[in-house]
N, C-alpha and C positions, 0 to 999 in steps of 0.2 A: 794601564790595562793590557793584559796579555792577549795576543791574537791566537785564536784556535788554529792549529795546524790541520790541514785537510788530510783525508785518507785517500789512498789509491788502491785499486785492485791489482794484485800481483799474481793471482792464480784463479783459474776457473775449474772447479772440481765437478765431476759428473754425478756426484751424490754426496750425502752427508758423511758417510764412512770415509771416503777419500779426503774430504775436507777436514775431518777430525785428525787424520794422520798428518796432513800438511800443517794444520794449526799447532799440533803437538811438536812438530819439528821446529817450527819458527819460535814458539815459546820456549822450547828447551835451549834455544840459542839466544835468548834474551830479547826477542822481538815480539811485542804484544800485537795481537791481531784480532779481527772480528770476522765472523762468518755472516754472509748475507744471502738470502734466497727469496725468490718471489712466491715460492710454494711451501706449503706446510710439509715438513720432512716426513711425517707419518703417511702422507698421501702419496708421495712419489718416491718409490724406492729405487727408481732408475730414471735415466734421462731419455726423453723423447722430444726432439726438436727444442732442446734447452730447458724443458720442464724438469724440475728436480735439480737443476744446476745450482751449485753453491759457490759464491765468490768469496775469496779471502782478501781482506783489505788490511793494509798497515799504514802507519803514518808516512807521509810523503818522504820525510827525511830518512826513513829506513827501507824504502822500496828497493833500492839497488842491492843492498845487503840481503834482503829477503829473497829477491830473485836469484841471487848468487847461491844462497843456501838451498833453495828449492831445486835449482839446476844442478846441484852437486859439484859446482866448480870450486 
């Protein structure tokens, strides 16, 4: 039986548009990712006290590389 690898958050975007840019950057570098949010994207176009925040998560084994890419190092 194969054990599922967990995901970790590597970026917190202030909105869906910013999250889409980061997601595209990671995926273009071969790192699959998911976007997670507690709020419906059409309801919150901006962030107020974390509302509208979108988290980008990747597999734990790819987290360091993802952070490096996002950081531009």
